[in-house]
C-alpha positions as CSV (number, residue, x, y, z in Angstrom):
1,V,0.1,0.2,0.1
2,Q,1.5,3.3,-0.7
3,L,-0.5,6.5,-0.6
4,V,1.3,10.1,-1.9
5,E,0.0,13.4,-0.9
6,S,0.5,16.7,-3.1
7,G,-1.0,20.3,-3.3
8,G,0.0,21.6,-0.2
9,G,2.0,24.9,-0.2
10,L,1.9,28.7,1.4
11,V,-1.4,30.6,0.9
12,Q,-2.7,34.1,2.2
13,P,-5.2,33.7,4.6
14,G,-8.7,33.6,2.9
15,G,-7.1,32.0,-0.1
16,S,-7.6,28.3,-1.3
17,L,-5.5,24.9,-2.2
18,R,-6.3,21.6,-3.4
19,L,-4.6,18.3,-1.9
20,A,-4.7,15.4,-3.6
21,C,-3.8,12.0,-2.4
22,V,-2.9,8.9,-5.1
23,G,-2.9,5.5,-3.8
24,S,-1.5,2.3,-5.2
25,G,-0.9,-1.8,-4.2
26,F,-4.9,-2.1,-2.9
27,T,-8.1,-1.7,-4.4
28,F,-9.0,1.9,-4.4
29,S,-12.1,1.9,-5.5
30,W,-13.3,-0.3,-2.7
31,H,-12.1,1.4,0.4
32,A,-13.2,4.4,2.3
33,M,-10.3,7.2,2.5
34,R,-10.0,9.3,5.1
35,W,-7.9,13.5,5.3
36,Y,-6.1,13.5,8.6
37,R,-4.2,16.7,9.9
38,Q,-1.0,17.6,12.2
39,V,0.6,20.5,13.9
40,P,3.8,19.7,15.9
41,G,3.1,18.4,19.4
42,K,0.1,17.4,18.9
43,E,-2.1,14.1,17.7
44,R,-3.2,13.9,14.0
45,A,-6.7,15.1,14.2
46,F,-9.5,13.8,11.6
47,V,-10.3,16.3,8.6
48,A,-12.9,14.4,6.9
49,R,-13.9,11.2,5.5
50,I,-15.3,9.2,2.1
51,S,-17.0,6.1,1.7
52,S,-16.0,4.0,-1.0
53,H,-17.8,5.3,-3.9
54,G,-18.9,8.8,-2.2
55,E,-22.0,8.6,-1.3
56,E,-21.4,9.4,2.8
57,I,-19.5,12.0,3.8
58,D,-18.1,13.1,7.1
59,Y,-16.2,16.1,8.0
60,G,-13.8,17.2,11.3
61,D,-15.6,19.8,13.5
62,S,-15.9,23.0,12.3
63,L,-14.5,22.3,8.6
64,E,-17.9,21.4,6.8
65,G,-18.4,24.1,4.3
66,R,-14.8,25.3,4.3
67,F,-13.4,22.3,3.0
68,I,-14.5,19.0,0.4
69,I,-13.6,15.9,0.2
70,S,-13.9,14.3,-3.0
71,R,-12.5,10.7,-4.9
72,D,-11.5,10.1,-8.4
73,N,-11.8,6.5,-8.5
74,A,-10.9,6.0,-12.0
75,K,-7.7,8.1,-10.8
76,N,-7.2,6.1,-7.6
77,T,-6.9,9.9,-5.8
78,L,-8.8,11.5,-3.3
79,Y,-9.0,14.6,-3.0
80,L,-9.2,17.9,-0.4
81,Q,-10.8,21.1,-1.8
82,M,-9.8,23.6,1.2
83,N,-11.3,27.4,0.8
84,N,-11.3,30.0,3.2
85,L,-7.9,29.2,4.4
86,K,-7.2,30.4,8.2
87,P,-3.9,29.9,10.3
88,E,-4.7,27.7,12.2
89,D,-5.6,25.4,9.3
90,M,-2.0,25.5,8.9
91,A,-0.4,21.3,9.4
92,V,0.7,18.5,7.3
93,Y,-1.7,17.2,5.6
94,Y,-2.4,12.9,5.3
95,C,-4.3,10.6,3.9
96,K,-5.6,7.3,4.6
97,A,-7.1,4.2,3.5
98,D,-10.0,2.3,6.1
99,G,-8.2,-0.9,6.9
100,Y,-4.6,-0.2,6.5
101,T,-2.4,1.3,8.8
102,T,-0.4,2.9,6.1
103,W,0.1,6.7,5.9
104,G,2.1,8.9,3.5
105,K,4.5,11.3,3.6
106,G,1.9,13.8,4.5
107,T,2.1,17.4,2.4
108,Q,2.6,20.6,4.4
109,V,0.1,23.5,4.1
110,T,1.4,26.9,5.7
111,V,-1.6,29.9,5.6
112,S,0.1,33.2,6.3
113,S,0.3,36.6,4.9
């Protein structure tokens, strides 16, 4: 199982980013997928989850409305559209497949003016 996150970077408060996570080594379309984020000194926090075909979606506290999780099973890719970013959204973002313990290396999101 391999997960590769991308799309992070530096953005000003109020800006947007779209993260992507490409999965390989497993049947991507069979598994629900999740995004987490982590800041130094804290545990990884749940961001969002999407069921295997996108019919069920859940978000972490206070994120729904600004963040949108989606997936393209034909491309083995999970997405996270992040809008109206705030300084407190700054973190390393990771994806994970339900049923596996593998983590990718993450992608850094920095929100700063």
